[in-house]
N, C-alpha and C positions, 0 to 999 in steps of 0.2 A: 504494499499501500505507498502511495506516493505522501511524503511526507506534506502538512498544509503551510501555504505562505501566508504571512503578514502581508506582503506587498501586490499592492490590485494591479493583476495583472491589467495590458493592450487587450481592449475587447469592446464588448459590448456596453459593460456596468462603467469600463472610465466613459466609453464614447458618454452613456446615457446624464450619467455625473457631467459631461464638460457640459453638455447641451443646457442640464438646469443650469449649472452656473453662469452659462452666459459667457462659458470660454469654446475654444474652438478646436475642434478635435484635433486639431498635429500636434497637442501638448505633450511632449511625454519626458516633460521636466520629471526626476523619478522624487527631488527633493522633495516637489510642490507635493506632492503628497503622504512623504514620511512626513510634513511639517501638519498635514493635515489630519491623517489618519492614525498617527502614530506606527509603533515598532513591537513588534511583540515580542516583549524579551521577558524572562525570567517569571512568565505566568501571567502576567497585566501587560496592560498597553503603553507603552509610553510617548507624548506630546507634550511641545510645550508646558501645556498646563499641566500634566498629571506631575511634570519635571518638578516647579514648582510647590507642589506640596510635599516636596523633601525639603527637613529644616537648612542641610546642608547647601543643600542648591539655591537656595531662597538668601541663604545668608552670604552666598560668594557673588552672586550675581547683583546683590545690593552690595555689596561693600564696593565693587570695582564699578562700576555701571555712577553711583551715587560719589564716589570718592572722582573719579572724572569727570561728572557735572560741575563739581565744583570747584575746577584747575579754571583760574581765566584762562582765557580763550584771544589771544589779540591779535591784531593784526599789525606790524613790524612792518617800517621801513631804512632799506641799508643805505647808509652815508659814510662816505671817507672815513670819517673818527670809527666806526661801527653802526650800531644800529641805537634806532631810538621808536619809542612808540606813536603809529601811525591812528592816530584817533579819527581824522578827518578822511578816512578811507571808508568809504559805503557799508563793503563788508564787516568793519570793525563791528558796529552796532549789530547790525545779523549775528553774527558769531557770538557774540559778548554782551548783548542783553537780551533784542528777544526776534530768535527767527522769522515770528508771522503774528497776528494778530490772535491768538488764541493758548501762546505758550514763550514762556521764558525762557531765557538759555539753559538755565540746569536744567528744568522738565525735559523741554528736546533733547538734550546731550544723554539724559539718562535713560530713556525713550532709543536714540539710537543705539547707545552703548550696550543697555540689553537684547536688543534683536541682533546686534551680532555676537553675542555672547550663547542668547538661546535656538535661533536662531540659524547664523551662519551669514545672515549679512543684511546691511540697515539701508535700505530707500528713502529717501526725500521727494517730495518737486520739488522745481527749481519756478520760485514765482516769479514771472517777467510780465514787467510795465516797459514798454516802448523798447523790448531789446535788449532792456539792463536787468540784472536780476536787485532784485526787493525785497526775498524773503528765502524761506525753507520751510516746507510743511511737512514733517516725517508719516510717511504711512503705515502702517497697522496692518501688518504679514499677515495676519486674516482675513484680510478683504482685502490683498489685491494680489491679482491673477495674473499670471505672466502666460504666452503662448507664442509661439511664429506664424503669420502669416505665411499669405501664399507665396510674399517674396521672398518667402526666409529670416524676414528684420523680426523683432521681437514686440510683441503688443502687449502692451499692461491696460489691465482695467481695471477699475478700483473703485468699489461700492464707498458710500458714504452712511454713515447712522441711521440714516431716514428712511435709507435703503434704497437711494436712485445710485444708479453703475454708470460711470463716464469711462471715458477710453485718455490716456493720457499719453504724449506723442513721447517716444525714448528718446529722444534729446532736451527732454524736461526731468529725467529721473538721475537724480545722483545716488550712487551707488558705492557704499565702502563693504569690501568686503570682509569677513571675519581669514582667518585662518585656509586656507588655498591652495589647492596642488596645479591648479591650470592659470593662474592668473588673474581670472576674471569673475569669476563665481566660489561663493566661502562655504567651502564643507557643512552638509547639513549634521548639526549638532545632535538631533537625535536618531539620527540614524547611526552613527560610531560611533556614539556616546550609552544607546541603547540597551547595551550590558550591566553599565557601570549604574545608571539611575534606574533598571530596573529591578537589579538583584536590591537596590534599599530602597526602591517600591517595595516589591515583596517582604522585606524584614522589617520595616512595619506595618504592610501588613499583616503579614505574623503576628508581630507584639500586638495588635491592637487584639487579635482574635484569642491572646492566649491574656489578655485582662480579665476580655471580655467573658473569658469560659472560667475566669477563678483559677487562674494561674495554672490549671492545672488539665492534663493531653489529655484526648477524647476517651470516654469512661464508654463501657460495654456493661450495657445489663444483661445477664442470662437469665434465663427463664428454663422452669422444669420441663417449660412444656410446649406447644406449640399457638401459640396468640393466634385470635380470630384480628381481621381487620381492622374494626370499633375496639379491640381489646388494645393493640397497637397505636391506636391514635390516641385515647383514652393514656394510654403508660407512658409517648411523646409526652405529655401535655403538660403529665405529672411532671415527669422530670423536669419540663422547661421551667417549670414552678421554682424548684429548687437550684438551678442549674446558675452560673454567673458570677460575676465577682459581687453583685449588688446584694444575692441571696448567699453569701457565702458566710456561712455561721450556724445557717437554717439546721435541725436536722431530720437526715432521711429518714424513713421506715423502708424497711426492705420485708414482704411480705410474702407469701407461698412460695420460701424456699429460692426466691430471685437474688442474685450474687450480683456484684457491682466489680469489674475490673476493668484494671489500666492500656489500653492498648497506645503505642506509639511511642512519643520521647520526652520527655520533659525540656525546659526551655533550657535548664541547666547543660543537660549530652547538647543538644543543639546550638550551644554557645553564641545563644545570642544575643546577650549584649556583646559579646565580642564580635559579631557579624556586623551590630551595627556600625557600632568603633572604625572600625574595617572601612567601613563602606562612608563613612564621615571622612577617613581619608583620601577615599579612591576622586571620590569627591572634589574634593580641595586640592587633587593631582592633576584631577582630568582641565580644573580653572585655571593651577596653579598659585593659588591660595594657600600662606602657612597654615597649616589646624590652629594653633593659636588668635587668628584674627577672627574666626569665627566660632568660639566660645570653646573649642574642642582641645581643651590644657592638657590632655593625657599625659602627652608626649611634651618635649621641651622644644625651643626651633634649632637648628642651627646656621643662622643667620646675625646671630649676635645675640648679646646681652644687654647692651641698652636701647632705649628705645630706636635713636638714631639709627642704630646700626642696623635693626627691625625695619624702618622705614627705606632706608636707604633702598636693602633690599628687593623692601615691595614693591620700591618703585622702578630699579631698574630689569629685574628677572616677569614683573606681571604687569606692571602701568605702560611700562616706556612701549613694548611692539605695538598697544593701541593706542597710544598717543601718537608715533610716528606714522601710526597706518594712516590717521585724523589728517595730522597737518600735511602729510605731500596727497591724499585725496583730492582738499581744498586747494594749493595750488595746482593740483594738473587739472581739475575739472569745473573752480569755479574764481581765480584771477584767466586774465587774459596772459597770454605768451607776450605782451609787453611788459604786464603789472607781474609778472614770476621776475624778471629780472631788478624790481625793486624794492617790492612787498613781497613776504610771508607772512604766514598766522603759525604764533608759537602759542604752547600751553605755556604755561607760569608754575615750576613745580618747587619753589623756593618755600613755599609756606607747609609742605609737607615735610622738610627738613628741618624745620627750624627745631634748635636743640634749648636746653633747660638755660635758665635765663645768667649762671655765670660764664655755663658754654659760648654763648653766644656773647658776649658781651668782654671775653677773650678774642675770638673771633672777631669782632668790629677793630676791636683794640688792635690787633694785628694787620688789621688790612688800612688801616685809616695811617698807623705808624709808620708805615710802608711807601702811601703814597698811591696805593692804589685804590678804595676809597676814601670819598669826602667827608666830610660831616655831615652835610644834608643830604650822603645818601644813605648813610646809616639812620638818620632821621626818617627818611622814605622809608627804607623799612620795615620801620616802626611806625608807622600810618602817623607821625607828625609829620606839622607842618616844619617845611623849609625856613631858614634863620637868613640866607643871603651872605651877602660880605665875603669874611673871612671863611666865612663854612663852606661855600660852595668851590674852598682851591685846594686844591693837591698836597700832603704837604707830610714831610720825615721830619723824623728824628734827626737834629744839627750835630749830635755827635757823632753822628756817624759820616766819615769820609774813607777814599780807596788808600789800599796798603800802602801803596806806594807813594803817598804823600804824608805818612804819619810822621815820619823822620824828620822832611823838611819841617811840617806844621811845629814840630818839638822846639827845636833850634833854631825860630823865629821869636815865637813865644819866649821861650829864655832870655834872649839877645833883647827883644824890649822889656821884661823886667827888670834885668840891669841898666839899658839904660832910663824908664823910672826911678828904679832907687838911686842911680850918681843924679841927677836931678835934684831929687827929692832932698840929698845932700848938700851940694851945693846952695842952698837957701841959702837964707838968713834965718 
């Protein structure tokens, strides 16, 4: 007997669904079906919605998406002296403050990162007025249907909350893919992570059933005689009244030679707690998040002992790939070729690397004393108003001189001192 497959095959069922969804029959995008109908793994159906019912997935997705959404994203201008902020650029307000009339920048980027994490792709619609970009609108993956027309080009149909479906031209779609193998489309997280997420879902379901049944395995009731149908139903109804964790402790009366025996294995033998803990570590490994950052403190982190070292590791190995991917997608698709030579988008990550007050003060002192920061630079990083004047001038310690000048300066200083002494002694 051939095993059943969880992925719908191209045929009459798929064609009927495509017709019902308003999508041409030519759609053969496997990720489309995975994201909407899920993949069966470990006896449970895995979809983006069921994935979020796992506490570790919820915590990892929120941690990454909310952290990136709160990082300032600005447009900078290249200058002969380095770089400077370019708030005058129209794209700066869209990326930094408000991408559209309905969303703030934090909410928009949170949805974009979550889609990349859970779906593999984040698509937005470019809002143009007179050929000029004036906004970005996030497209919910559940309501976006992608197909290929007779000309071989992709077609995008989006269903609004009101139920109205409209077609979006491909040139107005801005896609930021997640991890990809072909350089265009991000891999379906549901399809490739089904085993990990399915095992975690199955463990949660088993734990819930265990508590529901009173922390005991399945119980069999042995009757000395064969029961009639009505007697079996009455027996099952009576057993349900004393089963479950809610009824734990209620006395059970066994009559007419009835005997109760346990079948299966208990939760200790099944290593339920260990399995669930391992599931958390597997999910954290999938999202590349240290377990301690989602409340799983059974094992210590190897990313350093100080909070600053841990944040550097989190920024380097977890956030940096996502930040770089977005920055380059902005330059590629939202800036004109001429603008790319002068402007670029950049996330500001300094806030994540703020150490304690003593370490921060020592760092600022070293930067100011070596002429790298001005005092106004330091005040700006501490959200203080600039003082102006000499506070905006780079300074260094006056005692620091080149090594080859130390001897000469010492001789000159000694000679000056001797001359001054002779002049003072010669005075009446």
